[in-house]
DOVO-756123 format. One line per field, with one value per atom (N, C-alpha, C, O, CB): residue in three letters; z, x, y; atom name; chain. Coordinates in steps of 0.05 Angstrom, whole numbers. Atoms other than C-alpha are relative to their C-alpha. Last residue first. Glycine has a CB too. Example, Ala and Ser with C-alpha at 12.3 -4.5 7.8 and 13.67 -1.06 7.14 Angstrom:
# residues 2
res: Ser/Ser/Ser/Ser/Ser/Ala/Ala/Ala/Ala/Ala;
z: -1/143/14/18/-29/0/156/0/13/25;
x: -16/273/-15/-5/9/18/246/18/39/-20;
y: -24/-21/22/44/9/-24/-90/24/24/1;
atom: N/CA/C/O/CB/N/CA/C/O/CB;
chain: A/A/A/A/A/A/A/A/A/A;
# end
This chain:
# residues 161
res: Gly/Gly/Gly/Gly/Gly/Gly/Gly/Gly/Gly/Gly/Cys/Cys/Cys/Cys/Cys/Gly/Gly/Gly/Gly/Gly/Gly/Gly/Gly/Gly/Gly/Ser/Ser/Ser/Ser/Ser/Glu/Glu/Glu/Glu/Glu/Pro/Pro/Pro/Pro/Pro/Gln/Gln/Gln/Gln/Gln/Lys/Lys/Lys/Lys/Lys/Asp/Asp/Asp/Asp/Asp/Thr/Thr/Thr/Thr/Thr/Val/Val/Val/Val/Val/Pro/Pro/Pro/Pro/Pro/Asn/Asn/Asn/Asn/Asn/Gly/Gly/Gly/Gly/Gly/Gly/Gly/Gly/Gly/Gly/Ser/Ser/Ser/Ser/Ser/Phe/Phe/Phe/Phe/Phe/Ala/Ala/Ala/Ala/Ala/Asn/Asn/Asn/Asn/Asn/Trp/Trp/Trp/Trp/Trp/Gly/Gly/Gly/Gly/Gly/Gly/Gly/Gly/Gly/Gly/Gln/Gln/Gln/Gln/Gln/Leu/Leu/Leu/Leu/Leu/Asn/Asn/Asn/Asn/Asn/Ser/Ser/Ser/Ser/Ser/Val/Val/Val/Val/Val/Asn/Asn/Asn/Asn/Asn/Glu/Glu/Glu/Glu/Glu/Phe/Phe/Phe/Phe/Phe/Gly/Gly/Gly/Gly/Gly/Leu/Leu/Leu/Leu/Leu/Lys/Lys/Lys/Lys/Lys/Lys/Lys/Lys/Lys/Lys/Leu/Leu/Leu/Leu/Leu/Ser/Ser/Ser/Ser/Ser/Lys/Lys/Lys/Lys/Lys/Thr/Thr/Thr/Thr/Thr/Ala/Ala/Ala/Ala/Ala/Leu/Leu/Leu/Leu/Leu/Ala/Ala/Ala/Ala/Ala/Gly/Gly/Gly/Gly/Gly/Arg/Arg/Arg/Arg/Arg/Gly/Gly/Gly/Gly/Gly/Gly/Gly/Gly/Gly/Gly/Val/Val/Val/Val/Val/Lys/Lys/Lys/Lys/Lys/Cys/Cys/Cys/Cys/Cys/Tyr/Tyr/Tyr/Tyr/Tyr/Val/Val/Val/Val/Val/Ile/Ile/Ile/Ile/Ile/Ile/Ile/Ile/Ile/Ile/Lys/Lys/Lys/Lys/Lys/Asp/Asp/Asp/Asp/Asp/Thr/Thr/Thr/Thr/Thr/Lys/Lys/Lys/Lys/Lys/Leu/Leu/Leu/Leu/Leu/Pro/Pro/Pro/Pro/Pro/Thr/Thr/Thr/Thr/Thr/Tyr/Tyr/Tyr/Tyr/Tyr/Met/Met/Met/Met/Met/Phe/Phe/Phe/Phe/Phe/Gln/Gln/Gln/Gln/Gln/Glu/Glu/Glu/Glu/Glu/Glu/Glu/Glu/Glu/Glu/Trp/Trp/Trp/Trp/Trp/Phe/Phe/Phe/Phe/Phe/Tyr/Tyr/Tyr/Tyr/Tyr/Glu/Glu/Glu/Glu/Glu/Asp/Asp/Asp/Asp/Asp/Leu/Leu/Leu/Leu/Leu/Ile/Ile/Ile/Ile/Ile/Ile/Ile/Ile/Ile/Ile/Phe/Phe/Phe/Phe/Phe/Glu/Glu/Glu/Glu/Glu/Leu/Leu/Leu/Leu/Leu/Glu/Glu/Glu/Glu/Glu/Gly/Gly/Gly/Gly/Gly/Arg/Arg/Arg/Arg/Arg/Pro/Pro/Pro/Pro/Pro/Ile/Ile/Ile/Ile/Ile/Ser/Ser/Ser/Ser/Ser/Phe/Phe/Phe/Phe/Phe/Ser/Ser/Ser/Ser/Ser/Gly/Gly/Gly/Gly/Gly/Pro/Pro/Pro/Pro/Pro/Ile/Ile/Ile/Ile/Ile/Asn/Asn/Asn/Asn/Asn/Gly/Gly/Gly/Gly/Gly/Ala/Ala/Ala/Ala/Ala/Glu/Glu/Glu/Glu/Glu/Tyr/Tyr/Tyr/Tyr/Tyr/Glu/Glu/Glu/Glu/Glu/Ala/Ala/Ala/Ala/Ala/Pro/Pro/Pro/Pro/Pro/Gln/Gln/Gln/Gln/Gln/Arg/Arg/Arg/Arg/Arg/Ile/Ile/Ile/Ile/Ile/Asp/Asp/Asp/Asp/Asp/Leu/Leu/Leu/Leu/Leu/Leu/Leu/Leu/Leu/Leu/Leu/Leu/Leu/Leu/Leu/Phe/Phe/Phe/Phe/Phe/Glu/Glu/Glu/Glu/Glu/Glu/Glu/Glu/Glu/Glu/Gly/Gly/Gly/Gly/Gly/Asn/Asn/Asn/Asn/Asn/Asp/Asp/Asp/Asp/Asp/Ile/Ile/Ile/Ile/Ile/Met/Met/Met/Met/Met/Ser/Ser/Ser/Ser/Ser/Lys/Lys/Lys/Lys/Lys/Leu/Leu/Leu/Leu/Leu/Thr/Thr/Thr/Thr/Thr/Asp/Asp/Asp/Asp/Asp/Val/Val/Val/Val/Val/Ser/Ser/Ser/Ser/Ser/Ile/Ile/Ile/Ile/Ile/Glu/Glu/Glu/Glu/Glu/Asn/Asn/Asn/Asn/Asn/Ile/Ile/Ile/Ile/Ile/Glu/Glu/Glu/Glu/Glu/Thr/Thr/Thr/Thr/Thr/Lys/Lys/Lys/Lys/Lys/Val/Val/Val/Val/Val/Val/Val/Val/Val/Val/Ser/Ser/Ser/Ser/Ser/Ala/Ala/Ala/Ala/Ala/Leu/Leu/Leu/Leu/Leu/Glu/Glu/Glu/Glu/Glu/Lys/Lys/Lys/Lys/Lys/Gly/Gly/Gly/Gly/Gly/Asp/Asp/Asp/Asp/Asp/Glu/Glu/Glu/Glu/Glu/Tyr/Tyr/Tyr/Tyr/Tyr/Ile/Ile/Ile/Ile/Ile/Ala/Ala/Ala/Ala/Ala/Thr/Thr/Thr/Thr/Thr/Cys/Cys/Cys/Cys/Cys/Ala/Ala/Ala/Ala/Ala/Ser/Ser/Ser/Ser/Ser/Phe/Phe/Phe/Phe/Phe/Ile/Ile/Ile/Ile/Ile/Ile/Ile/Ile/Ile/Ile/Thr/Thr/Thr/Thr/Thr/Phe/Phe/Phe/Phe/Phe/Leu/Leu/Leu/Leu/Leu/Ala/Ala/Ala/Ala/Ala/Leu/Leu/Leu/Leu/Leu/Val/Val/Val/Val/Val/Ser/Ser/Ser/Ser/Ser/Ile/Ile/Ile/Ile/Ile/Asn/Asn/Asn/Asn/Asn/Phe/Phe/Phe/Phe/Phe/Lys/Lys/Lys/Lys/Lys/Ile/Ile/Ile/Ile/Ile/Asn/Asn/Asn/Asn/Asn/Lys/Lys/Lys/Lys/Lys/Met/Met/Met/Met/Met;
z: -9/1710/-16/-10/2/14/1709/9/29/-26/10/1737/-18/-32/-23/8/1783/-7/6/17/33/1773/-4/-27/-12/19/1854/-28/-28/4/-2/1923/-26/-24/19/18/1906/0/-7/-33/22/1961/-16/-3/3/9/2022/-25/-41/0/-21/2060/-10/4/12/1/1996/25/25/-1/-29/1992/-8/-30/7/-7/1937/22/34/-22/-15/1945/4/22/17/5/1878/23/21/-6/-5/1899/1/13/22/-32/1912/2/24/11/-20/1851/24/40/0/3/1802/18/24/-22/-7/1829/1/22/-25/-29/1823/12/35/13/-18/1753/20/24/5/-25/1716/16/28/15/2/1667/27/48/-11/-11/1681/-2/8/22/-19/1627/14/6/-10/-2/1591/18/32/5/-14/1567/2/-20/-4/-12/1534/26/50/11/15/1478/17/7/-16/-23/1510/-15/-24/34/9/1445/23/22/-17/-7/1470/-7/-1/30/22/1425/11/-5/-5/28/1465/-20/-39/-9/-5/1533/-25/-34/21/3/1504/4/-11/24/28/1490/-4/-23/-16/11/1559/-31/-43/1/-5/1588/-10/-17/19/16/1547/4/-14/9/24/1574/-19/-39/-6/3/1643/-28/-37/17/3/1640/-2/-10/24/22/1620/1/-20/-3/29/1663/-18/-28/-18/9/1731/-27/-43/3/-17/1778/-5/12/3/-7/1744/22/40/-30/-7/1727/13/25/21/-10/1685/11/3/-17/-4/1683/11/28/22/-11/1652/1/-21/-12/0/1628/21/40/11/-21/1609/6/-4/17/4/1537/27/28/-12/18/1533/0/-6/-25/29/1593/-16/-3/-3/9/1664/-36/-51/6/23/1694/-21/-35/-17/26/1751/-15/-13/-13/18/1821/-28/-33/1/-4/1887/-24/-21/28/-8/1878/8/14/-26/-24/1879/14/38/-2/-16/1823/31/52/-13/-5/1786/20/37/-30/-18/1787/11/34/-11/-26/1770/17/39/-4/-15/1706/32/49/-12/-17/1678/19/39/11/7/1627/13/5/-30/7/1656/-11/-6/-20/-19/1679/-8/-3/34/-5/1624/18/16/7/22/1592/2/-16/-24/13/1653/-19/-13/-12/-2/1681/-10/-14/34/13/1665/-2/-15/6/23/1685/-20/-41/0/11/1754/-27/-36/6/14/1774/-14/-32/-14/6/1832/-19/-12/28/1/1834/-12/-32/-17/28/1850/10/33/-18/13/1904/-26/-46/-3/-15/1945/-23/-36/29/2/1901/9/-3/-21/29/1917/8/31/-8/-4/1976/-32/-53/14/-15/1996/-7/1/-2/-29/1981/12/35/19/-4/1903/34/45/-15/2/1902/0/2/-24/-19/1931/0/20/0/-26/1885/21/34/6/-12/1819/28/39/1/-11/1787/14/17/18/16/1741/13/-4/-30/-9/1786/-10/0/24/-1/1755/3/-7/-36/3/1761/11/31/11/-11/1737/-1/-22/-12/15/1727/15/39/-2/5/1754/-19/-42/-7/28/1770/0/16/-20/-3/1844/-29/-33/15/13/1832/0/-8/-29/-19/1882/-12/2/1/-23/1842/21/36/11/6/1773/32/38/-31/2/1801/-5/2/-24/-26/1827/-4/13/18/-18/1758/31/41/1/11/1722/13/19/-26/-1/1766/-7/9/-19/-30/1762/11/28/18/-20/1686/30/34/-4/-11/1634/30/42/8/-29/1578/17/5/4/-14/1515/28/39/1/-28/1479/4/-8/32/10/1408/23/20/-14/22/1425/-12/-31/-24/-12/1494/-27/-23/25/-2/1448/19/18/11/27/1423/3/-14/-18/18/1488/-21/-22/-11/-12/1517/-10/-19/32/11/1460/19/8/9/23/1481/-13/-27/-13/-4/1554/-29/-34/18/-5/1539/2/-4/24/-25/1502/3/-17/18/-15/1439/26/31/8/-20/1397/17/24/17/-23/1336/15/5/-6/-17/1288/20/33/14/-20/1232/22/20/15/-22/1166/18/12/-8/-21/1121/22/43/-8/-9/1073/27/42/-24/-19/1070/7/24/-8/-23/1044/20/43/-14/-18/994/29/51/-19/-6/963/23/47/-27/-20/959/8/31/-11/-21/921/22/42/-12/-17/882/17/35/-14/-13/859/20/44/-25/-29/846/19/43/-4/-18/797/27/50/-11/-15/764/21/40/-29/-15/750/18/43/-14/-25/725/21/45/-7/-22/684/17/38/-11/-8/651/22/46/-28/-22/645/12/36/-14/-22/601/30/52/-8/-8/554/29/49/-21;
x: -30/-765/19/42/9/-14/-836/26/35/0/21/-867/24/43/-27/-15/-845/-16/-35/19/-10/-882/13/17/23/8/-886/9/28/11/23/-880/-4/-25/4/-5/-842/-29/-51/11/8/-857/8/11/-25/9/-811/-10/7/22/3/-790/-18/-36/29/25/-787/-18/-42/-4/4/-707/-35/-38/26/6/-695/-13/-27/-18/15/-671/-3/7/3/27/-648/-16/-40/-1/7/-579/-25/-32/9/6/-573/-3/-11/-28/-20/-537/-6/12/6/-20/-589/24/38/4/14/-651/29/36/-25/-6/-609/-12/-4/-17/7/-606/12/34/-26/13/-607/-6/-27/14/22/-555/-9/4/16/-3/-523/-15/-37/0/21/-524/7/20/-25/11/-466/-20/-25/16/17/-436/-14/-21/-13/-12/-368/-22/-15/33/-10/-387/9/18/21/-21/-428/4/-14/-13/-23/-459/19/42/11/-8/-531/31/40/-7/11/-555/9/9/-35/-10/-511/-11/3/-4/-35/-535/13/23/21/7/-612/26/34/-22/-2/-587/-3/8/-20/-29/-561/-2/14/13/-23/-621/17/26/10/13/-671/19/27/-31/-6/-625/-8/6/-11/-29/-627/6/21/18/-6/-705/32/41/-14/11/-703/-1/6/-27/-18/-650/-16/-5/-1/-6/-680/5/4/-26/7/-690/6/12/-25/29/-650/-10/4/-19/11/-573/-31/-35/22/29/-532/-12/-7/-16/14/-451/-33/-38/17/22/-412/-17/-25/-10/8/-342/-28/-26/26/-2/-322/-21/-44/-3/-19/-316/6/21/26/12/-372/12/-2/2/-10/-346/-13/-23/30/-12/-387/8/-8/-21/18/-396/10/29/-7/-3/-345/-23/-31/32/-15/-366/-5/-24/-14/-30/-385/18/40/7/-17/-458/35/49/-3/8/-481/3/3/-26/-13/-431/-18/-7/-1/-19/-464/19/33/14/-1/-528/27/28/-15/12/-504/-4/6/-29/-24/-465/-6/7/13/6/-524/21/25/-25/-22/-496/-6/7/2/-24/-534/21/45/-6/-24/-591/28/47/-8/-1/-638/20/35/-24/-13/-627/0/9/-11/-25/-638/10/31/0/-17/-698/26/42/3/9/-746/7/-4/-18/-1/-699/-15/-5/-13/24/-691/-1/11/-22/12/-618/-20/-13/16/33/-596/-2/3/-23/18/-518/-30/-36/15/10/-478/-17/-22/-23/-17/-423/-20/-11/30/-15/-458/20/36/22/-20/-511/21/23/0/-19/-577/31/38/0/-22/-630/10/-3/-5/3/-693/15/8/-24/-12/-671/-7/1/-14/-28/-660/3/22/10/-15/-729/30/44/-7/8/-757/11/16/-27/-5/-725/-5/15/-12/15/-747/12/16/-42/23/-700/-9/3/4/16/-641/-23/-40/0/27/-585/-23/-29/-2/30/-523/-17/-15/-11/23/-453/-20/-20/2/27/-399/-21/-31/-9/23/-326/-30/-34/-2/13/-259/-24/-21/18/2/-235/-14/-33/-13/-1/-219/-2/10/26/-28/-207/8/29/1/-23/-262/27/47/-1/0/-313/25/37/-29/-14/-291/-4/12/-17/-30/-295/11/33/7/-6/-370/37/52/-18/3/-386/13/26/-30/-17/-357/-3/18/-5/-30/-390/21/38/6/-6/-457/26/37/-22/11/-454/4/24/18/-20/-439/-17/-38/27/2/-483/22/37/-24/-16/-467/-16/-26/31/-12/-527/23/22/-25/-14/-558/20/30/-27/-20/-583/13/29/-17/-24/-610/15/39/-10/-18/-654/25/47/-15/-6/-699/26/43/-30/-15/-710/14/36/-17/-29/-723/12/35/1/-18/-779/31/52/-16/-7/-814/19/37/-24/-22/-809/7/31/-8/-23/-842/21/44/-1/-6/-900/24/38/-3/25/-922/-2/-21/-2/-7/-873/-20/-34/24/19/-879/-2/-6/-23/10/-821/-19/-13/24/-18/-812/-14/-38/6/10/-841/21/44/-10/4/-817/-9/-11/-23/-22/-782/-1/17/11/-11/-847/26/37/-2/18/-891/25/33/-33/0/-831/-17/-7/-19/-28/-815/-7/-3/20/-8/-892/31/36/-7/21/-904/10/22/-36/-12/-841/-21/-11/15/-25/-864/8/9/23/3/-932/21/21/-12/10/-910/-5/2/-26/-30/-861/-14/-2/24/-13/-916/15/18/14/12/-962/15/10/-26/1/-909/-22/-21/-2/-32/-897/-4/0/24/0/-973/24/25/0/14/-983/7/9/-33/-15/-926/-11/2/-9;
y: 2/-1325/13/13/-28/20/-1301/-5/6/5/18/-1235/-25/-19/20/20/-1186/-22/-32/-7/8/-1123/-27/-34/23/-13/-1101/-19/-35/29/-20/-1124/9/22/25/-25/-1192/16/10/-8/-2/-1244/27/48/-5/-28/-1248/-3/-12/22/-13/-1318/30/38/3/2/-1357/18/23/-31/-15/-1356/6/17/36/-36/-1398/3/-13/17/-9/-1469/27/41/-10/8/-1500/6/-2/-29/29/-1498/-11/-32/-7/6/-1420/-29/-36/14/-9/-1411/-3/-6/24/13/-1450/2/-18/3/24/-1417/-19/-29/-10/-4/-1346/-30/-35/30/-23/-1358/-4/-15/4/3/-1422/21/19/-14/30/-1414/-3/-5/-32/28/-1344/-22/-20/1/4/-1299/-21/-40/-4/21/-1266/0/19/-17/6/-1205/-29/-39/19/23/-1183/-8/-7/8/20/-1138/-27/-48/12/15/-1089/-23/-37/-8/9/-1056/-6/1/20/-26/-1030/0/22/6/-19/-1089/28/46/-2/0/-1136/19/25/-26/-11/-1105/-1/20/-20/-34/-1116/10/28/15/-9/-1192/28/39/-13/0/-1201/11/26/-34/-21/-1175/1/22/3/-19/-1223/23/37/4/3/-1280/25/31/-25/-5/-1256/-2/15/-19/-28/-1247/4/26/16/-9/-1325/33/44/-14/2/-1353/23/42/-38/30/-1384/8/-11/-23/23/-1322/-28/-44/-1/-5/-1268/-25/-35/-1/23/-1266/9/30/-14/-3/-1229/-17/-40/4/21/-1227/11/28/-19/-2/-1170/-24/-33/19/26/-1170/8/23/-23/13/-1098/-28/-29/21/19/-1078/-16/-36/13/12/-1027/-31/-50/16/0/-995/-21/-40/-3/21/-997/9/19/-27/9/-928/-22/-18/24/-12/-926/-17/-40/-3/20/-951/18/32/-36/0/-919/-15/-25/-16/26/-947/0/-20/-19/3/-873/-31/-36/8/-16/-855/-5/0/32/16/-920/24/13/-15/21/-888/-15/-24/-18/-4/-818/-28/-33/14/-5/-845/5/-7/25/-20/-875/3/-12/-3/-23/-923/24/43/7/11/-985/21/15/-20/-10/-940/-14/0/-8/-25/-936/4/23/9/-12/-1002/29/42/-8/2/-1038/20/32/-21/-31/-1002/-5/13/14/-20/-1061/27/45/1/6/-1114/25/33/-27/14/-1089/-3/16/13/-15/-1063/-13/-28/11/5/-1094/20/43/4/-26/-1100/-2/-15/21/-12/-1163/28/36/-23/-15/-1171/4/16/-14/-25/-1227/14/0/-14/7/-1265/19/41/-8/-10/-1249/-10/-17/41/12/-1263/2/1/-30/27/-1236/-21/-44/-9/-2/-1165/-27/-31/24/-4/-1180/-2/-13/30/27/-1212/-1/-22/-13/16/-1149/-29/-42/1/-8/-1106/-18/-24/22/-31/-1136/-1/-23/3/8/-1186/24/45/-24/-15/-1159/-8/-2/-4/8/-1175/12/34/1/-20/-1150/-28/-50/25/15/-1178/15/30/-26/-11/-1136/-17/-23/23/4/-1173/16/17/-33/-22/-1177/2/-5/16/-13/-1242/25/25/-18/-29/-1258/13/35/8/-13/-1329/31/41/-6/13/-1354/10/14/-35/-14/-1306/-12/4/-3/-26/-1333/19/36/17/4/-1404/27/34/-21/-1/-1387/-1/9/-28/-20/-1364/-4/14/5/-19/-1421/26/37/2/7/-1471/23/32/-24/-7/-1432/-10/3/-12/23/-1446/11/24/-30/13/-1387/-18/-12/27/4/-1362/-16/-31/-13/18/-1332/0/19/8/-17/-1300/-22/-44/4/-25/-1322/21/43/18/12/-1391/24/19/-18/15/-1360/-14/-19/-25/-19/-1315/-10/2/24/-3/-1374/25/27/9/23/-1398/7/-3/-17/3/-1330/-23/-22/-3/-24/-1312/-10/-13/39/6/-1381/23/14/-6/20/-1364/-8/-12/-28/-12/-1294/-23/-19/18/-13/-1327/10/11/-14/5/-1355/17/31/-30/23/-1322/-5/14/5/-5/-1284/-18/-40/4/23/-1286/10/30/-15/5/-1226/-24/-29/29/15/-1224/-3/-9/-27/-23/-1167/-19/-8/27/-10/-1219/20/26/12/17/-1260/6/-8/-26/8/-1204/-20/-15/-21/-28/-1174/-8/-3/29/-5/-1241/21/18/12/18/-1259/4/-5/-27/-6/-1193/-23/-16/-2/-18/-1209/11/26/22/5/-1274/27/27/-6/14/-1246/-9/-6/-22/-18/-1197/-13/-6/12/-16/-1243/22/32/21/16/-1290/14/12/-17/6/-1236/-21/-22/-11/-22/-1212/-5/9/28/-3/-1279/21/17/10/27/-1296/7/6/-34/-12/-1227/-17/-8/-1/-28/-1245/4/5/27;
atom: N/CA/C/O/CB/N/CA/C/O/CB/N/CA/C/O/CB/N/CA/C/O/CB/N/CA/C/O/CB/N/CA/C/O/CB/N/CA/C/O/CB/N/CA/C/O/CB/N/CA/C/O/CB/N/CA/C/O/CB/N/CA/C/O/CB/N/CA/C/O/CB/N/CA/C/O/CB/N/CA/C/O/CB/N/CA/C/O/CB/N/CA/C/O/CB/N/CA/C/O/CB/N/CA/C/O/CB/N/CA/C/O/CB/N/CA/C/O/CB/N/CA/C/O/CB/N/CA/C/O/CB/N/CA/C/O/CB/N/CA/C/O/CB/N/CA/C/O/CB/N/CA/C/O/CB/N/CA/C/O/CB/N/CA/C/O/CB/N/CA/C/O/CB/N/CA/C/O/CB/N/CA/C/O/CB/N/CA/C/O/CB/N/CA/C/O/CB/N/CA/C/O/CB/N/CA/C/O/CB/N/CA/C/O/CB/N/CA/C/O/CB/N/CA/C/O/CB/N/CA/C/O/CB/N/CA/C/O/CB/N/CA/C/O/CB/N/CA/C/O/CB/N/CA/C/O/CB/N/CA/C/O/CB/N/CA/C/O/CB/N/CA/C/O/CB/N/CA/C/O/CB/N/CA/C/O/CB/N/CA/C/O/CB/N/CA/C/O/CB/N/CA/C/O/CB/N/CA/C/O/CB/N/CA/C/O/CB/N/CA/C/O/CB/N/CA/C/O/CB/N/CA/C/O/CB/N/CA/C/O/CB/N/CA/C/O/CB/N/CA/C/O/CB/N/CA/C/O/CB/N/CA/C/O/CB/N/CA/C/O/CB/N/CA/C/O/CB/N/CA/C/O/CB/N/CA/C/O/CB/N/CA/C/O/CB/N/CA/C/O/CB/N/CA/C/O/CB/N/CA/C/O/CB/N/CA/C/O/CB/N/CA/C/O/CB/N/CA/C/O/CB/N/CA/C/O/CB/N/CA/C/O/CB/N/CA/C/O/CB/N/CA/C/O/CB/N/CA/C/O/CB/N/CA/C/O/CB/N/CA/C/O/CB/N/CA/C/O/CB/N/CA/C/O/CB/N/CA/C/O/CB/N/CA/C/O/CB/N/CA/C/O/CB/N/CA/C/O/CB/N/CA/C/O/CB/N/CA/C/O/CB/N/CA/C/O/CB/N/CA/C/O/CB/N/CA/C/O/CB/N/CA/C/O/CB/N/CA/C/O/CB/N/CA/C/O/CB/N/CA/C/O/CB/N/CA/C/O/CB/N/CA/C/O/CB/N/CA/C/O/CB/N/CA/C/O/CB/N/CA/C/O/CB/N/CA/C/O/CB/N/CA/C/O/CB/N/CA/C/O/CB/N/CA/C/O/CB/N/CA/C/O/CB/N/CA/C/O/CB/N/CA/C/O/CB/N/CA/C/O/CB/N/CA/C/O/CB/N/CA/C/O/CB/N/CA/C/O/CB/N/CA/C/O/CB/N/CA/C/O/CB/N/CA/C/O/CB/N/CA/C/O/CB/N/CA/C/O/CB/N/CA/C/O/CB/N/CA/C/O/CB/N/CA/C/O/CB/N/CA/C/O/CB/N/CA/C/O/CB/N/CA/C/O/CB/N/CA/C/O/CB/N/CA/C/O/CB/N/CA/C/O/CB/N/CA/C/O/CB/N/CA/C/O/CB/N/CA/C/O/CB/N/CA/C/O/CB/N/CA/C/O/CB/N/CA/C/O/CB/N/CA/C/O/CB/N/CA/C/O/CB/N/CA/C/O/CB/N/CA/C/O/CB/N/CA/C/O/CB/N/CA/C/O/CB/N/CA/C/O/CB/N/CA/C/O/CB/N/CA/C/O/CB/N/CA/C/O/CB/N/CA/C/O/CB/N/CA/C/O/CB/N/CA/C/O/CB/N/CA/C/O/CB/N/CA/C/O/CB/N/CA/C/O/CB/N/CA/C/O/CB/N/CA/C/O/CB/N/CA/C/O/CB/N/CA/C/O/CB/N/CA/C/O/CB/N/CA/C/O/CB/N/CA/C/O/CB/N/CA/C/O/CB/N/CA/C/O/CB/N/CA/C/O/CB/N/CA/C/O/CB/N/CA/C/O/CB/N/CA/C/O/CB/N/CA/C/O/CB/N/CA/C/O/CB;
chain: A/A/A/A/A/A/A/A/A/A/A/A/A/A/A/A/A/A/A/A/A/A/A/A/A/A/A/A/A/A/A/A/A/A/A/A/A/A/A/A/A/A/A/A/A/A/A/A/A/A/A/A/A/A/A/A/A/A/A/A/A/A/A/A/A/A/A/A/A/A/A/A/A/A/A/A/A/A/A/A/A/A/A/A/A/A/A/A/A/A/A/A/A/A/A/A/A/A/A/A/A/A/A/A/A/A/A/A/A/A/A/A/A/A/A/A/A/A/A/A/A/A/A/A/A/A/A/A/A/A/A/A/A/A/A/A/A/A/A/A/A/A/A/A/A/A/A/A/A/A/A/A/A/A/A/A/A/A/A/A/A/A/A/A/A/A/A/A/A/A/A/A/A/A/A/A/A/A/A/A/A/A/A/A/A/A/A/A/A/A/A/A/A/A/A/A/A/A/A/A/A/A/A/A/A/A/A/A/A/A/A/A/A/A/A/A/A/A/A/A/A/A/A/A/A/A/A/A/A/A/A/A/A/A/A/A/A/A/A/A/A/A/A/A/A/A/A/A/A/A/A/A/A/A/A/A/A/A/A/A/A/A/A/A/A/A/A/A/A/A/A/A/A/A/A/A/A/A/A/A/A/A/A/A/A/A/A/A/A/A/A/A/A/A/A/A/A/A/A/A/A/A/A/A/A/A/A/A/A/A/A/A/A/A/A/A/A/A/A/A/A/A/A/A/A/A/A/A/A/A/A/A/A/A/A/A/A/A/A/A/A/A/A/A/A/A/A/A/A/A/A/A/A/A/A/A/A/A/A/A/A/A/A/A/A/A/A/A/A/A/A/A/A/A/A/A/A/A/A/A/A/A/A/A/A/A/A/A/A/A/A/A/A/A/A/A/A/A/A/A/A/A/A/A/A/A/A/A/A/A/A/A/A/A/A/A/A/A/A/A/A/A/A/A/A/A/A/A/A/A/A/A/A/A/A/A/A/A/A/A/A/A/A/A/A/A/A/A/A/A/A/A/A/A/A/A/A/A/A/A/A/A/A/A/A/A/A/A/A/A/A/A/A/A/A/A/A/A/A/A/A/A/A/A/A/A/A/A/A/A/A/A/A/A/A/A/A/A/A/A/A/A/A/A/A/A/A/A/A/A/A/A/A/A/A/A/A/A/A/A/A/A/A/A/A/A/A/A/A/A/A/A/A/A/A/A/A/A/A/A/A/A/A/A/A/A/A/A/A/A/A/A/A/A/A/A/A/A/A/A/A/A/A/A/A/A/A/A/A/A/A/A/A/A/A/A/A/A/A/A/A/A/A/A/A/A/A/A/A/A/A/A/A/A/A/A/A/A/A/A/A/A/A/A/A/A/A/A/A/A/A/A/A/A/A/A/A/A/A/A/A/A/A/A/A/A/A/A/A/A/A/A/A/A/A/A/A/A/A/A/A/A/A/A/A/A/A/A/A/A/A/A/A/A/A/A/A/A/A/A/A/A/A/A/A/A/A/A/A/A/A/A/A/A/A/A/A/A/A/A/A/A/A/A/A/A/A/A/A/A/A/A/A/A/A/A/A/A/A/A/A/A/A/A/A/A/A/A/A/A/A/A/A/A/A/A/A/A/A/A/A/A/A/A/A/A/A/A/A/A/A/A/A/A/A/A/A/A/A/A/A/A/A/A/A/A/A/A/A/A/A/A/A/A/A/A/A/A/A/A/A/A/A/A/A/A/A/A/A/A/A/A/A/A/A/A/A/A/A/A/A/A/A/A/A/A/A/A/A/A/A/A/A/A/A/A/A/A/A/A/A/A/A/A/A;
# end
């Protein structure tokens, strides 16, 4: 009987320990690759078609300001990744852009340099309740044809893709 109680206790302990575990990633790129399986992504061709067809959507460039200034997709709004969760629903920010604050049902396309930060931003927006948000596959580099603007270097904090 003692043996059965011991085995049940050990089994319960292992269940608690393993159910409490969360994934630990080697780096941000690994985390972004996992997140990409959990979000919607669109191709550059799809985005260009949406632009050509005059579809309504919000295009967010989440790179650092210097990256945005060096080159961006026309019609996009710059909200650096580190500020996104704080600015996306800030009425005063959108008033300065002469825009309405986005609704949780609005179509939103996010992009960064190559897609990693965009994937994480897309996941964050989904966690904030945005229902129709997608990441641009390959980011700015894919949109610009693999010829990113290189005449300006990021002035602050820009890291990775």
